[in-house]
Structures are given as C-alpha cells and as structure tokens.
C-alpha positions as CSV (number, residue, x, y, z in Angstrom):
1,X,3.9,-2.4,26.8
2,X,0.6,-0.4,26.2
3,X,-1.6,-0.8,23.1
4,X,-0.9,3.1,22.6
5,X,2.9,2.9,22.7
6,X,2.8,-0.3,20.3
7,X,0.6,1.7,17.8
8,X,3.0,4.5,17.8
9,X,5.8,2.5,17.2
10,X,4.4,0.3,14.6
11,X,3.2,3.7,12.8
12,X,6.4,5.1,13.0
13,X,8.4,2.1,11.6
14,X,6.1,1.8,8.7
15,X,6.0,5.5,8.0
16,X,9.9,5.2,7.9
17,X,9.7,2.6,5.5
18,X,7.4,4.3,3.3
19,X,9.4,7.5,3.3
20,X,12.6,5.7,2.7
21,X,11.4,3.1,-0.1
22,X,8.9,5.7,-1.8
23,X,6.3,2.8,-1.7
24,X,5.5,-0.6,-0.4
25,X,6.0,0.0,3.2
26,X,2.5,0.2,4.0
27,X,2.2,-3.5,3.4
28,X,3.6,-4.1,6.7
29,X,0.4,-2.2,8.3
30,X,-2.0,-5.1,8.3
31,X,0.3,-8.0,9.8
32,X,1.2,-5.2,12.4
33,X,-2.5,-4.8,13.2
34,X,-3.3,-8.2,13.5
35,X,-0.4,-9.5,15.4
36,X,0.9,-6.6,17.5
37,X,-2.7,-4.8,18.1
38,X,-5.0,-7.7,18.2
39,X,-7.2,-6.6,15.0
40,X,-9.1,-9.3,13.1
41,X,-8.0,-9.4,9.4
42,X,-11.0,-7.9,8.4
43,X,-10.8,-5.1,10.8
44,X,-7.2,-4.7,10.1
45,X,-7.3,-4.4,6.3
46,X,-10.1,-1.6,7.0
47,X,-7.9,0.1,9.4
48,X,-5.0,-0.2,6.9
49,X,-6.9,1.6,4.3
50,X,-7.5,4.3,6.5
51,X,-3.7,4.5,7.3
52,X,-2.8,4.4,3.4
53,X,-5.4,7.2,2.6
54,X,-3.8,9.5,5.3
55,X,-0.3,8.9,4.5
56,X,-1.0,8.9,0.8
57,X,-2.7,12.2,0.6
58,X,0.1,13.9,2.7
59,X,2.8,12.4,0.4
60,X,0.6,13.4,-2.6
61,X,0.4,17.1,-1.7
62,X,4.2,17.1,-1.3
63,X,4.8,15.4,-4.8
64,X,2.3,17.7,-6.5
65,X,4.1,20.7,-5.2
66,X,7.4,19.3,-6.8
67,X,5.4,18.8,-10.3
68,X,5.8,15.0,-10.1
69,X,2.1,14.0,-10.3
70,X,0.8,13.4,-13.8
71,X,-2.7,14.2,-13.0
72,X,-4.2,12.9,-16.5
73,X,-2.4,9.4,-16.5
74,X,-3.0,9.1,-12.7
75,X,-6.9,9.7,-13.2
76,X,-7.3,7.6,-16.1
77,X,-5.3,4.7,-14.3
78,X,-7.4,5.0,-11.1
79,X,-10.8,5.1,-12.8
80,X,-10.0,1.5,-14.1
81,X,-9.6,0.5,-10.5
82,X,-12.6,2.3,-8.7
83,X,-15.3,-0.4,-9.3
84,X,-12.9,-3.2,-8.6
85,X,-11.7,-1.2,-5.3
86,X,-15.3,-0.9,-4.3
87,X,-16.4,-4.4,-5.1
88,X,-13.4,-5.7,-3.1
89,X,-14.2,-3.4,-0.2
90,X,-17.5,-4.9,-0.1
91,X,-16.5,-8.6,-0.4
92,X,-13.6,-8.3,2.3
93,X,-15.6,-8.3,5.3
94,X,-17.5,-11.5,4.1
95,X,-14.3,-13.5,3.5
96,X,-13.2,-16.0,6.4
97,X,-10.3,-14.7,8.3
98,X,-7.7,-17.7,7.2
99,X,-8.5,-16.8,3.6
100,X,-7.8,-13.1,4.0
101,X,-4.6,-13.9,5.9
102,X,-3.2,-16.4,3.2
103,X,-4.1,-13.8,0.5
104,X,-2.4,-11.2,2.1
105,X,0.7,-13.5,2.9
106,X,0.8,-14.1,-0.8
107,X,0.8,-10.5,-1.9
108,X,3.5,-9.6,0.8
109,X,5.5,-12.4,-0.7
110,X,5.4,-11.0,-4.3
111,X,5.7,-7.6,-2.9
112,X,9.2,-8.8,-1.4
113,X,10.1,-10.6,-4.6
114,X,9.4,-7.6,-6.6
115,X,11.9,-5.5,-4.2
116,X,14.5,-8.2,-4.6
117,X,14.3,-8.2,-8.3
118,X,13.2,-4.8,-9.5
119,X,12.4,-4.2,-13.2
120,X,12.2,-0.6,-13.9
121,X,10.8,-0.7,-17.6
122,X,11.8,1.1,-20.4
123,X,10.4,4.8,-20.2
124,X,11.0,5.0,-24.1
125,X,8.6,2.0,-24.7
126,X,5.7,2.5,-27.3
127,X,2.7,4.0,-25.9
128,X,0.6,1.2,-24.4
129,X,-3.0,0.3,-25.6
130,X,-5.9,1.3,-23.5
131,X,-6.7,-2.4,-22.5
132,X,-3.5,-2.9,-20.8
133,X,-4.0,0.2,-18.9
134,X,-7.3,-0.7,-17.8
135,X,-6.3,-4.2,-16.8
136,X,-3.6,-2.9,-14.6
137,X,-5.6,-0.2,-13.0
138,X,-8.3,-2.7,-12.2
139,X,-5.9,-5.2,-10.8
140,X,-4.5,-2.9,-8.5
141,X,-7.9,-1.6,-7.3
142,X,-9.2,-5.0,-6.6
143,X,-5.9,-5.7,-4.4
144,X,-6.4,-2.4,-2.6
145,X,-10.2,-3.0,-2.1
146,X,-9.7,-6.7,-0.6
147,X,-6.4,-6.5,1.3
148,X,-6.2,-2.8,2.4
149,X,-2.7,-2.2,1.0
150,X,-1.8,1.0,-1.1
151,X,-0.1,-1.3,-3.5
152,X,2.8,1.0,-4.4
153,X,4.9,-1.7,-5.1
154,X,2.4,-2.8,-8.0
155,X,1.4,0.9,-9.1
156,X,5.0,2.2,-9.6
157,X,6.3,-0.6,-12.0
158,X,2.7,-0.5,-13.6
159,X,2.8,3.0,-14.5
160,X,6.2,3.0,-15.6
161,X,5.8,-0.4,-17.8
162,X,2.3,0.0,-18.8
163,X,1.5,3.7,-18.9
164,X,5.0,4.8,-19.9
165,X,5.9,7.5,-17.2
166,X,9.2,7.9,-15.9
167,X,10.1,6.6,-12.5
168,X,10.0,10.1,-10.6
169,X,6.6,11.1,-12.2
170,X,5.3,7.3,-11.6
171,X,6.1,7.4,-7.7
172,X,4.1,10.7,-7.4
173,X,1.3,9.6,-9.9
174,X,0.9,6.2,-7.7
175,X,0.0,8.1,-4.8
176,X,-2.9,9.6,-6.8
177,X,-4.1,6.2,-7.8
178,X,-3.6,4.9,-4.2
179,X,-5.6,7.5,-2.7
180,X,-8.8,7.1,-4.9
181,X,-8.5,3.5,-4.7
182,X,-8.5,3.6,-1.1
183,X,-11.2,5.9,-0.7
184,X,-13.4,3.9,-3.0
185,X,-12.7,0.9,-0.9
186,X,-13.6,2.5,2.4
187,X,-16.8,4.0,1.2
188,X,-17.8,0.4,0.0
189,X,-17.1,-0.8,3.4
190,X,-18.7,2.0,5.3
191,X,-21.9,-0.4,6.1
192,X,-20.3,-3.7,6.7
193,X,-17.0,-3.3,8.1
194,X,-16.3,-4.0,11.8
195,X,-16.1,-0.9,14.0
196,X,-12.6,0.5,14.4
197,X,-10.6,1.5,17.5
198,X,-9.9,4.9,16.6
199,X,-7.8,5.4,19.9
200,X,-5.4,2.7,18.4
201,X,-5.9,3.8,14.4
202,X,-5.5,7.7,15.0
203,X,-2.2,7.5,16.4
204,X,-0.9,4.7,14.3
205,X,-1.9,6.9,11.1
206,X,-0.3,10.0,12.7
207,X,2.9,8.1,13.7
208,X,3.0,7.0,10.1
209,X,3.1,10.6,8.8
210,X,5.6,11.6,10.7
211,X,7.8,8.6,10.4
212,X,7.8,9.3,6.6
213,X,9.6,12.5,6.9
214,X,12.4,10.8,8.8
215,X,12.3,8.0,5.9
216,X,13.0,10.6,3.2
217,X,15.8,11.8,5.3
218,X,17.2,8.2,5.8
219,X,17.0,7.6,2.2
220,X,19.4,10.4,1.6
221,X,22.0,8.9,3.7
222,X,21.6,5.0,3.1
223,X,21.9,3.6,-0.4
224,X,18.3,2.8,-1.6
225,X,19.2,-0.6,-2.8
226,X,20.4,-1.8,0.7
227,X,17.2,-0.5,2.3
228,X,15.2,-2.3,-0.4
229,X,16.8,-5.6,0.1
230,X,16.6,-5.4,4.1
231,X,12.8,-4.6,3.9
232,X,12.4,-7.4,1.7
233,X,13.9,-10.0,3.5
234,X,12.0,-8.9,6.5
235,X,8.7,-9.0,4.2
236,X,9.3,-12.4,3.2
237,X,9.6,-13.6,7.0
238,X,6.2,-11.9,7.7
239,X,4.7,-13.4,4.4
240,X,5.8,-16.9,5.4
241,X,4.6,-16.3,8.9
242,X,1.1,-15.2,7.9
243,X,1.1,-18.1,5.4
244,X,1.8,-20.6,8.1
245,X,-0.6,-19.1,10.6
246,X,-3.4,-19.2,7.8
247,X,-3.1,-23.0,7.1
248,X,-2.1,-24.4,10.4
C-alpha cells in the first residue's frame, strides 16, 4: 500500500474519532505516523501538532458559529499554557526517541482510562482559584508541547471541573486552548524540528478534517458511551505496544 493511501486512511480514521468523540481522537496521530508512515518520534510529534492545529481551527470555527466558545475563559486558560507549550516544543526535539515513545504510551494509557471512567465534574461547583486554573493550563500546555497531542481528553474535564464551564461550552472552548498551545509549540520547534514530509502530512491533515464531519454524523447514530469504550480499548492496546517498543 502506498504511503499516500496510508496517510489518507489514517487521517480519515483519526478525523472520524475526533468528530465522533469530540476530543481525544488526535492522540492516535503520533502512533500512526510512527508505525504506519515511518516517522521518527520527534518528527511524528511535530507533524501531529500540524494536524492537531488544522483540525482544531476547523472545529473551532464551527463551534464559534454555534456560540459554544467561552472566549475569556479559554484565553486565560491558554495563556497559562503558552510558556510550557513553547518550552516543551523546544525540548522535545532533544529527547531520546525511546523516552518520547514511552512518555506518549503513558499519556495514551491515561487518556484511555479517562474515557473508560469519565468524571464530568460539577457545573455548579464554586468558582475555582486562579492558581488551579493556571496549574491546569500549564500542565496541558506542557503535554501539548512535548508530545504533540491536542489534549482534548485533558482540556475538557479541566475546563468543566476547574474552570466551571458546562460540558458543551467546555468542548468548544477546549478547541481554542488546543489551537493556541499547538501554535506556540510549533513556533518553538521552528528551528530545531526535523524537516517534515509535507506530501504525507498535508493529505493526512486534510483527511482528518473531512473525517471529522463523518464522525459527527456517526455520533448522532451510535451511542456515545459505546463509541468511547471501543476507542478507549483500542487506545489501551496502542499504549501497551508503544511502551513495550520503548523498553525492549
């Protein structure tokens, strides 16, 4: 199978997951780039940031039209993650491949567990302190910068439980946070990242955007809980494979 077909297929599947789940699907981009398309871990995390940025901006525009983006809360949350995202982006290219692979495997496993055991938080909880918001935003920024994942599986529960947004607003607002963090990480990698094969990355990103539209239609037909469980078990298997690959 040609590299182009693999890129289109992988991008379509990841976009489908993103559209159906509303976040978390992009965590499969890095393993797909490494194991299907032959990218190094460092190049894969950079390419994943490009893909995450393109898909997040597209989805953000749709949520903005629906009025589900809380711009002020999103801007404050994203501001706390700017420096960690940039620092993580600058450091990622200097980390050994096995460490990046292992770290990604751990994050993927945590994302899977999070999907299997959701805790939506209390929308009527008291307003959080600024320190908690800053800490959550900084942590998400660091994860995005180093590992090249959007972090929707972390951003949405943080915006619900820490910032106090309702779920619908949290999903839309998380896209603003993810976009800002991803752009900051990409800018930090500009002079140090490996050169990307745009003949692979561009169709991958395009297929992910198109797949997200089908994913939204799928979500209307299949129970969300069932989709989330299936994706979580697939993600756990990918995480286990990556951890074994890193240590063996």
